[in-house]
C-alpha positions as CSV (number, residue, x, y, z in Angstrom):
1,M,0.0,0.0,0.0
2,L,1.3,3.4,-1.0
3,Q,2.0,5.6,2.1
4,L,3.4,9.0,1.4
5,S,4.8,11.3,4.1
6,F,4.8,15.1,4.4
7,T,7.4,17.7,5.3
8,N,7.6,21.4,5.9
9,F,10.1,24.1,5.0
10,K,10.3,27.4,6.7
11,R,10.3,30.7,4.7
12,N,13.8,31.5,3.3
13,S,15.1,28.0,4.0
14,Y,16.7,25.9,1.2
15,I,14.8,22.9,-0.1
16,L,17.6,21.9,-2.5
17,I,21.1,23.3,-3.0
18,E,22.8,23.1,-6.5
19,G,25.8,20.8,-6.7
20,T,24.9,18.7,-3.6
21,P,24.6,14.9,-4.0
22,P,21.3,13.4,-5.0
23,T,18.7,12.1,-2.5
24,D,16.3,9.2,-2.8
25,R,13.2,11.5,-2.7
26,F,11.5,14.4,-4.5
27,Y,8.7,16.7,-3.4
28,I,5.2,17.7,-4.6
29,I,4.4,21.2,-3.2
30,Q,1.0,21.1,-1.4
31,Q,1.0,24.7,0.0
32,G,3.3,27.7,-0.4
33,K,5.7,29.0,-3.0
34,A,9.3,28.4,-3.8
35,Q,11.9,29.8,-6.2
36,C,14.3,27.8,-8.5
37,Y,17.5,29.4,-9.7
38,H,20.9,28.5,-11.0
39,E,24.1,29.5,-9.1
40,T,26.3,28.3,-12.0
41,P,26.0,30.8,-14.9
42,I,23.9,29.4,-17.8
43,P,22.2,31.2,-20.7
44,M,18.7,32.3,-20.0
45,G,18.9,30.9,-16.5
46,T,16.2,33.1,-15.0
47,P,14.6,32.1,-11.7
48,S,11.2,30.5,-11.7
49,T,8.5,30.4,-9.1
50,L,6.8,27.1,-8.1
51,G,3.5,26.6,-6.3
52,P,1.0,23.9,-5.3
53,G,1.1,20.9,-7.6
54,D,4.6,21.6,-8.8
55,F,7.5,19.1,-8.4
56,V,10.8,19.7,-6.7
57,G,13.9,17.5,-7.0
58,V,12.7,14.9,-9.5
59,I,15.7,15.3,-11.8
60,P,18.4,14.4,-9.2
61,C,16.2,11.8,-7.5
62,M,15.4,9.9,-10.7
63,S,18.8,10.3,-12.4
64,G,21.0,9.8,-9.4
65,R,22.9,13.0,-10.4
66,D,23.9,16.0,-8.4
67,Q,21.3,18.8,-7.9
68,V,21.1,21.0,-11.0
69,E,19.5,24.0,-9.3
70,S,18.9,25.6,-5.9
71,V,15.3,25.9,-4.6
72,I,14.5,28.2,-1.7
73,A,11.1,28.6,0.1
74,L,9.6,32.0,-0.6
75,T,6.9,31.3,2.0
76,D,6.4,28.5,4.5
77,V,6.0,25.4,2.3
78,S,4.2,22.1,2.9
79,A,5.2,19.3,0.6
80,I,4.4,15.6,-0.1
81,V,7.5,13.4,0.0
82,V,7.8,10.8,-2.7
83,R,10.7,8.3,-2.4
84,R,12.2,6.8,-5.6
85,E,11.1,3.3,-4.8
86,Q,7.5,4.6,-4.3
87,Y,7.3,6.2,-7.8
88,P,6.1,3.0,-9.6
89,D,3.2,2.6,-7.1
90,L,2.4,6.3,-7.5
91,I,2.2,5.9,-11.3
92,A,0.0,2.8,-11.0
93,K,-2.4,4.5,-8.6
94,N,-2.3,8.0,-10.1
95,A,-1.4,8.1,-13.8
96,P,-2.3,11.8,-14.2
97,V,0.5,12.7,-11.7
98,A,3.0,10.7,-13.8
99,L,1.8,12.3,-17.0
100,K,2.1,15.8,-15.5
101,I,5.7,15.0,-14.6
102,V,6.5,13.6,-18.0
103,R,4.8,16.5,-19.8
104,S,6.5,19.1,-17.7
105,F,9.8,17.4,-18.5
106,A,9.0,17.6,-22.2
107,H,8.3,21.3,-21.9
108,N,11.5,21.8,-20.0
109,M,13.5,19.9,-22.6
110,R,12.0,22.0,-25.4
111,S,13.1,25.2,-23.6
112,L,16.5,23.8,-22.9
113,N,16.9,22.6,-26.5
114,D,16.1,26.1,-27.7
115,S,18.6,27.6,-25.3
116,L,21.3,25.1,-26.4
117,S,20.6,25.9,-30.1
118,Q,21.2,29.6,-29.4
119,A,24.2,29.1,-27.1
120,T,26.0,26.3,-29.0
121,L,24.9,26.8,-32.5
122,K,24.2,30.6,-32.5
123,D,20.9,29.5,-34.0
124,S,17.8,31.5,-33.0
125,S,15.6,30.4,-35.9
126,V,12.1,29.1,-35.2
127,V,11.4,25.5,-36.1
128,N,9.0,25.3,-39.0
129,S,8.2,22.9,-41.9
130,E,10.3,24.9,-44.4
131,L,13.4,23.7,-42.6
132,M,12.9,20.3,-44.2
133,F,13.8,21.7,-47.6
134,S,17.0,23.3,-46.2
135,V,17.9,20.0,-44.6
136,A,17.3,18.1,-47.8
137,S,19.3,20.6,-49.8
138,Y,22.2,20.3,-47.4
139,Y,22.4,16.5,-47.6
140,E,22.0,16.5,-51.4
141,D,24.9,18.9,-51.7
142,A,26.9,16.6,-49.3
143,D,26.0,13.6,-51.7
144,Q,24.1,11.9,-48.9
145,I,21.2,11.0,-51.2
146,D,19.2,8.8,-48.7
147,L,19.0,11.6,-46.2
148,A,18.2,14.1,-48.9
149,A,15.4,12.0,-50.5
150,F,13.7,11.3,-47.1
151,A,13.7,15.1,-46.2
152,Y,12.5,16.1,-49.7
153,Y,9.6,13.6,-49.5
154,Q,8.5,14.8,-46.1
155,Y,8.6,18.4,-47.3
156,I,6.5,17.6,-50.4
157,K,4.0,15.7,-48.2
158,E,3.6,18.4,-45.6
159,C,4.1,21.6,-47.6
160,P,2.0,21.3,-50.8
161,S,1.9,25.1,-51.0
162,G,5.4,25.6,-49.8
163,Q,7.6,28.2,-51.5
164,N,10.0,25.4,-52.6
165,Y,7.4,22.7,-53.4
166,D,8.0,22.5,-57.2
167,L,11.8,22.4,-56.8
168,A,11.5,19.7,-54.1
169,V,9.4,17.6,-56.4
170,K,11.9,17.9,-59.2
171,R,14.9,17.1,-57.0
172,F,13.1,14.1,-55.3
173,S,12.1,12.7,-58.7
174,A,15.8,12.8,-59.7
175,L,17.0,11.2,-56.5
176,R,14.4,8.3,-56.5
177,K,15.9,7.1,-59.8
178,Q,19.0,6.2,-57.9
179,K,19.3,3.1,-55.6
180,L,18.1,4.4,-52.3
181,K,18.4,2.7,-48.9
182,A,16.0,5.1,-47.2
183,V,13.1,3.5,-45.5
184,Y,9.7,4.4,-43.9
185,F,8.9,7.4,-46.0
186,E,5.4,6.8,-44.6
187,P,4.8,5.6,-41.0
188,T,3.5,2.1,-40.5
189,Q,1.8,0.2,-37.6
190,E,4.9,-1.9,-37.0
191,M,6.1,-1.7,-33.4
192,V,9.7,-2.6,-34.4
193,R,11.5,-0.9,-37.4
194,Q,14.8,-1.6,-39.0
195,Y,16.9,1.4,-40.3
196,P,20.0,0.8,-42.4
197,K,23.1,2.9,-41.6
198,D,23.0,6.5,-42.8
199,T,19.2,6.6,-43.3
200,M,16.9,9.2,-41.7
201,I,14.4,8.4,-39.0
202,F,12.8,11.8,-39.0
203,T,13.9,15.3,-40.2
204,E,14.0,18.6,-38.4
205,G,10.7,20.5,-39.1
206,Q,8.7,17.3,-39.7
207,S,5.4,16.7,-37.8
208,G,5.1,13.4,-36.0
209,S,3.8,11.7,-32.9
210,D,6.0,8.7,-32.5
211,M,8.7,8.1,-29.9
212,F,11.5,5.6,-30.4
213,I,13.4,3.2,-28.1
214,I,16.7,1.9,-29.4
215,Q,17.0,-1.8,-29.3
216,E,20.2,-2.1,-31.4
217,G,22.5,0.4,-32.9
218,V,23.4,4.1,-32.4
219,V,21.3,7.1,-33.4
220,R,22.7,10.5,-34.2
221,I,20.6,13.6,-33.3
222,V,21.7,16.5,-35.4
223,K,20.8,20.0,-36.6
224,V,21.9,21.7,-39.8
225,V,23.0,25.2,-39.0
226,G,24.9,27.7,-41.2
227,G,25.7,25.0,-43.8
228,Q,27.1,22.6,-41.2
229,E,25.8,19.5,-39.5
230,I,26.0,19.8,-35.7
231,T,25.7,16.7,-33.5
232,L,23.5,17.2,-30.5
233,A,23.7,13.7,-29.1
234,L,24.8,10.1,-29.9
235,L,22.2,7.7,-28.5
236,K,22.7,4.0,-27.8
237,K,20.7,0.9,-26.9
238,G,18.1,1.6,-24.3
239,D,17.9,5.3,-25.1
240,M,14.6,7.0,-26.1
241,F,14.1,9.9,-28.5
242,G,11.4,11.8,-30.3
243,E,9.4,12.1,-27.1
244,M,8.7,15.8,-27.3
245,A,6.6,15.5,-30.5
246,L,4.7,12.6,-28.9
247,L,3.9,14.6,-25.8
248,D,3.2,18.1,-27.0
249,N,2.4,17.7,-30.8
250,S,5.3,20.0,-31.8
251,L,7.4,19.8,-34.9
252,R,10.7,17.8,-34.7
253,S,13.3,20.2,-33.4
254,A,16.2,18.2,-34.8
255,S,16.9,15.3,-37.2
256,A,17.5,11.7,-36.2
257,I,19.9,9.6,-38.3
258,A,20.9,5.9,-38.0
259,N,24.6,6.1,-37.2
260,D,24.8,2.4,-37.9
261,N,22.2,-0.3,-38.6
262,C,19.5,0.2,-36.0
263,R,16.5,-1.6,-34.7
264,L,14.0,0.7,-33.0
265,M,10.8,0.1,-31.0
266,V,8.1,2.6,-32.0
267,V,5.8,4.1,-29.3
268,N,2.7,6.1,-30.6
269,K,0.0,7.9,-28.7
270,V,-2.2,4.9,-28.4
271,N,0.3,2.5,-27.0
272,F,1.9,5.3,-24.9
273,N,-1.4,5.8,-23.1
274,Q,-1.8,2.1,-22.7
275,M,1.7,2.0,-21.2
276,V,0.9,4.7,-18.7
277,E,-2.2,2.8,-17.6
278,T,-0.9,-0.8,-17.6
279,Q,2.9,-0.7,-17.5
280,P,4.2,1.7,-14.9
281,Q,7.8,0.4,-15.3
282,Y,8.0,2.1,-18.7
283,I,6.9,5.4,-17.3
284,F,9.4,4.9,-14.5
285,K,12.1,4.4,-17.2
286,L,10.8,7.3,-19.2
287,T,11.0,9.6,-16.2
288,T,14.5,8.4,-15.4
289,M,15.6,8.9,-19.0
290,F,14.1,12.4,-19.1
291,S,15.8,13.3,-15.8
292,E,19.1,12.1,-17.2
293,R,18.6,14.0,-20.4
294,I,17.7,17.2,-18.6
295,W,20.8,16.9,-16.3
296,G,22.9,16.5,-19.4
297,M,21.3,19.5,-21.1
298,Y,22.0,21.7,-18.1
299,R,25.6,20.5,-18.2
300,Q,25.9,21.3,-21.9
301,L,24.5,24.8,-21.2
302,V,27.2,25.3,-18.6
303,N,29.7,24.0,-21.2
304,T,28.8,26.8,-23.6
305,Q,29.8,29.4,-21.1
306,L,33.4,28.2,-20.7
307,P,35.7,30.8,-22.2
308,D,38.1,28.8,-24.5
309,V,37.8,25.8,-26.8
310,R,40.2,23.6,-24.9
311,S,38.2,23.8,-21.6
312,R,35.0,23.2,-23.5
313,L,36.3,20.1,-25.3
314,I,37.7,18.6,-22.0
315,D,34.5,19.4,-20.2
316,M,32.3,18.0,-23.0
317,L,34.4,14.8,-23.1
318,A,34.0,14.4,-19.3
319,L,30.3,14.9,-19.7
320,Q,30.0,12.1,-22.3
321,I,32.0,9.8,-20.0
322,E,29.8,10.8,-17.0
323,K,26.7,10.0,-19.0
324,L,28.0,6.5,-19.6
325,R,28.7,6.2,-15.9
326,V,32.2,4.9,-16.7
327,T,34.3,4.6,-13.5
328,P,37.6,2.7,-14.2
329,P,40.1,2.8,-11.4
330,R,42.5,5.6,-11.2
331,G,45.3,5.3,-13.8
332,V,43.4,2.8,-15.9
333,A,42.9,4.0,-19.5
334,Y,39.4,4.2,-21.0
335,H,39.0,3.6,-24.7
336,S,36.0,5.6,-25.9
337,D,33.9,5.3,-29.1
338,F,34.2,9.1,-29.7
339,S,36.3,10.5,-32.5
340,V,37.8,14.0,-32.4
341,E,35.2,15.1,-35.0
342,D,32.4,13.8,-32.8
343,L,33.6,15.9,-29.9
344,L,34.1,19.0,-32.1
345,K,30.5,18.7,-33.4
346,L,29.1,18.2,-29.9
347,C,30.8,21.5,-28.9
348,G,29.5,23.3,-32.0
349,V,33.1,24.2,-33.1
350,P,32.9,25.8,-36.6
351,Q,34.5,23.7,-39.4
352,K,37.0,26.5,-40.1
353,D,38.4,26.1,-36.6
354,Y,38.6,22.3,-36.6
355,G,42.4,22.2,-37.3
356,I,43.3,24.5,-34.3
357,A,40.8,22.9,-32.0
358,S,42.0,19.4,-32.9
359,I,45.6,20.3,-32.1
360,Q,44.5,21.8,-28.7
361,L,42.7,18.6,-27.8
362,Q,45.4,16.2,-29.0
363,T,48.1,18.0,-27.1
364,D,46.2,18.0,-23.8
365,Q,47.7,15.6,-21.2
366,H,44.2,14.2,-20.4
367,V,43.7,12.8,-23.9
368,K,45.3,10.4,-26.4
369,I,44.1,9.5,-29.9
370,Q,44.4,5.8,-30.8
371,G,42.9,4.3,-33.9
372,G,41.0,7.5,-34.7
373,K,39.2,7.3,-31.3
374,I,39.8,9.2,-28.1
375,T,41.4,7.4,-25.2
376,I,41.4,8.9,-21.7
377,P,44.5,7.8,-19.7
378,D,42.8,8.6,-16.4
379,V,39.1,9.2,-16.2
380,I,39.1,10.5,-12.6
381,E,41.7,13.1,-13.5
382,L,39.8,14.2,-16.6
383,I,36.6,14.7,-14.6
384,K,38.4,16.6,-11.9
385,Q,40.0,18.9,-14.6
386,A,36.6,19.5,-16.2
387,A,35.1,20.4,-12.7
388,F,38.0,22.8,-12.2
389,Y,37.2,24.6,-15.4
390,R,33.5,24.9,-14.5
391,K,34.3,26.1,-11.0
392,Q,36.9,28.6,-12.3
393,N,34.4,30.0,-14.8
394,T,31.7,30.4,-12.1
395,R,34.2,32.3,-9.8
396,R,35.2,34.5,-12.7
397,K,31.6,35.3,-13.5
398,N,30.8,36.1,-9.9
399,E,33.8,38.4,-9.6
400,Y,32.8,40.2,-12.8
401,E,29.2,40.7,-11.6
402,S,30.4,42.0,-8.1
């Protein structure tokens, strides 16, 4: 039987403190108001006010990561305490609460994604269906015809009165005469789909209501900005993606490409609602995955504020290792799957600066390049160095503002 407890926080007391270790519980505010804010400088990190029905501390509780923000009580606050192990029972008995958490996470990720696009990619453009034509043109120019054909097809389908419709029809007709690997131009009712390497799962600007769970392979999440493909994430077995379109009916904010041969489980609105009602373990996993994703996005935003390329590259590498929860003993080398180019793309380094940035990375004592991939001689030292860069930047920022 689910038995939840209650707790109280006095006015001006801390509910959470940024950077402290995670706890096994989160809170649902019952009465009173609290304020969330970030002590580490991040773009658009404006404080927000929380009230009855809002959640506090879900991200660190469910991800097992350090607190990503500080929360202080603006008034006396009364809150329900939910322990991590109680969450599946809470979902089973009160699906609307779980859906509210998941949808609030989707909204949060949408905002963070926009902030990352502006901070990392210097891209403030609004996502719209015309972007599909730009994406298709980029990949056609890059001679990646499978990606181009898929994006052209989606543009033709969704923008029959678009300004580039006739040109898209002409280009797609030419591409389809070639031998294409691209699959699933139209959605199907299959719950499992196979995507060959270098084919597109969905394109930026496309409408859609499917979420995907990776069963095999690696999926690359990318945006095309300023004539350059920027990698936002490399997702592996067990990861989910495409959830924002499923939850808020918004256009795809980035493209998803099979980085190698992939098998994906498809979750649509119908089976998602069934999952919420009958399979709380999936919602538990979804909440955990969202918490992990949001933690990573906050860290990426902090990364964009580091003052030089070397520190950003080292911090980004540390972040990717931390995401994998890799903890080899001190002094034991870790051989990653990341290439130098992968890291440069994740940091949004312009192609014209690849040469200098590559040299800075390869001459750093915390990194070695072996077989085209990055090896870390000592993961613990790398993570400590990255934390030093972040702390140093926060101190510099605080001194400047004072």
